[in-house]
N, C-alpha and C positions, 0 to 999 in steps of 0.2 A: 404772137410772140413765140419764137422757136429757139430752143437751146440745143446746141450740138455738143456731143460728148465724145471725147477722143479716148480710145482704148484699143488694145489688141483684139482682133477678131479672126476666127477661123474663116478662111476664104469660102469654104463650103457651106457655112452656116448663113441663115438669113439675117438681115439686119433686124434689130429689135427697136421698136418705137413706143412712145407713150404719149397719149393725148389726155389732157386735163381740161374738162369742160366746166364752166361756171363763172357767172359774174362775180360771185363772192370771192373768187381767187383773184380775178383781175382788179377788183376794187380794193383789195387788201383787207376786206372784212374777215376773211379766213386765210390762214397760211396753208399753202399746199404741203401735205405730208406724203403724197403719193410718190413723188420723184425720189426722195431718199430711200423710202421703203422698197420701191421697185428695184432700185440699184442694189439694195441689200439682198432681196430675194433672188435676183439674178446672180449676184456674186457668189451666193451660197451654192449655186449650181454650176459654177465655172463659166457663167455667161456675163454679159455686160450690155448696157444700154447704149444705142447709137445716137438717139435724138429724142427730144421731148417737145411737144407743141402745146401751147396754152391758148385757149379760145373761150371767149365769153358766151353768153346765151343768145347769140345772134344766129338764127337758122341758116342764113346764106353762108356765113363763114364756117359754121360747123359742117355744112354740106360739102363745101369745097375742101375742107381739111380731110373729111372722111373719103371723099372721092380720090384724093391723092393716096390715102392709106390703102384703099382697095386696089388701086392700080399698081402700087409699089410691089406687091407680093411679099412685103415684110411681115414679120410677126409684130402686131401692134395691139397694145392694150389701151382702151378708152375708158376713162373713169368719169362718171357723172352724167346727169341729165337723162337717165332712163326711167325716171318715175312717171307719174301721171298727173302732175300739176301743170298749170299753164306755162311755167318757165322751164319745163323739161321738153327738150326738142330732139334729143339725140336719136331716139328710135325712128322718128319721122324723117330726120335728116339722113339716117343710114339708108332707109328705103329710097329716098329721093336720089341719093348718090349712086345707088345700085340700079335705079330705074325700075323699081318693082313696087308692089303694093305691100301694105301692112296687113297682117292677119293674126287672129288669136291662135297662139300655138297650143295645141291640145294638151301637151304635157305641162306647159306653163299654166294653163287654166286649172288643171288638176292641183298643182302645187299651190297656186294662189287661193283656191277654194279651201284647201287643207289649212292654210294659214288663217283664213277668215274663221273657220270652224274652231281652230285652236284659240284664237282671240276671244271668240264668243264664250267658249268654255271657261277661259281664264276669268272673264268678267261675270260669269254666272248668268248669261242671258241666252236666249234662243238664237240660233243661227238662221238668218233670213237671207237666203241666196238671191232673192229678187229685189231686195231693198236697193234703192237707187245708188247709195254710196258703195255697196258691195258690187253692183254691176260696174260702177266706174272703176273700181280697183282692178277689174279684169283688163283694163287698158295697159296695165304694167306687163301683161303677157302678150301684147300685140307687137310682133316683131316682123322684120322684112321676111317675105315669103321664102322658105327654104332655110331659115336660120336654125341653128342648133342651140340648145339651152346650156347654160353654165349653172350648176347647182349652187345654191346659197345656203351654207350651213347655219347662218345666223337666224334667218326667219323664213326660209323656204322660197321666197320670191326670187325667181332666177334671173340671171343675166342671159346674154345670148352671144352667139358668134356668127359671123358671116365670112366664110373662108378663113383666113388667118388673122382677122381683126376681131378682137374679143371685147365685149362691152360689159362693164361691171358698174355697180352703183358708186356714188361719190363717197359714201360712208366708209371710212377705213376698216371698221370692224367687219364689214361685209366684203369689201373689195379685195383686201389682202389675201384672205384664205381662198378666194375665188381665183385670183391670179396664180396662187400656188397650185391650185387644182389643175388649172390649164397647163402649167409648165410640167407638172409631174405626170399628168395623164397623156398629154399629146406630144411633149417635146423631150422626153428623157434621153432620146438618141442624140440630142444636141449638147447634153451636159458634158463639160470638159473634166474628165477625171485625172488627166495627166497633171503632174506638178507644174506650178507656174510661180515665177519669182521675179521681183524687180529689185535692182540695186541702184543706188544713186548717191550722189555726193553734193554737198553744199559748196557752191563756187562763189567767191567774192571778187568784186572788181573786174568782172568780164561782161561783155556785151553779147547778146544772142547772135547778132549778125556775124560777129567774129568767130563764134563757135559753130556756126552752121556747116561749114565745110567738114569739120570733124564729125558732126552728127550724120551727115550724108555718107561719109566714108564708112562709118560703122554699120549703117544699114546696108550698104553695098557689100561690105566684106563679111558680114555675119547675117546671111539671109534668114529671115524668120524672127530676128530680134527687132523690137520696136524701141526707138530712141525717143525720149521725152525731155522736154525743157519746161520748167515751171518757174518763171521769174516772179519776184516779189519786191516791192519797194518799201514796205513798211511792216515786215514781219516782226512780231513782238520779241522774238528771241534772236533772230539772225539779221534783222534789218534788211537792207537792200542786198539781194543775192539772187542766184539762179540755182534751183535744184535740177541737176542734170543726171540722167540715168538711162538704164536699159532694162527692158523687161521681156520675158518670154520663157522658153524652155530652160530649166536650170543649167543644162549642159552648155547651151549656147551662151547664156548669160555669163557663165563662169569664164568663158573665153573673151566675150565682148567687153566685160567690165574692166579687166586690166588694160585692155586696149584704150578704153575711154580715159582711164587715169593717166596712161602714158601720153595720150594726145593732149590732155589738159596741161601736163607738165611742160610740154613743148611750148605752150602759150604762156608759161610762167604764171599760170593762174594760181590764186591763193585758195587752197582747198580747206574746207571745214569738215564737219562730221559726215560720216558715211552712214547711209540708211539702207535697211533691208526689209522688204515686205514680201511675205509668202501668201 
């Protein structure tokens, strides 16, 4: 299942994608929280999400999804499936998609062993590095050869990255600060610091098809402005309507929005409240 998200994007910036892995999401046993939070984290940095893919714990499907991500050159976050239980396949599928082997990452091994020592200390027991369950836990540090680690501030067990695809756990308490770390460490040059604004108006009694020529003309006449149309048939406040607006640089929007209103008046459209979002 893939969800596309429409928003303005700098042409020089990479597309940004999100992959959510887990049967528990697909079955409805758990509700995905990563999509809205990732949108929030990106928005705080002047960025936005281009697409999201949801995939269950099926290795072949995970592999094909990751193969597309690696080939795309996009900035992609993958959440879930990087543990060491039988239903965790993401690490193995990433290696398969890249056509490489898995190997224990030296820095990941150090961090995982530190975590095991911390747990032993908390429990008041001796740390036994060669105990079978501790040896098994090192599997969480086996990544595709050449991977880089992503630090985990919650429990030290790292995620990893291969190129511009970043793998974090499914637990929000771990995943979200790790996503923030990736953005703030590797992509601050993409952050959009210039002002951005959108202005829109509620339109009653009009059809999108009728308004399409106006929308096309606005994007043609005001290059750099994005026109958007959000129809609704059962809005609790406005009922059936279209929210029609423009977004972009405030200077351009200040010119395009009056033109939008003038165009709507030519259609004798019934206009409702005007909305502004910065």
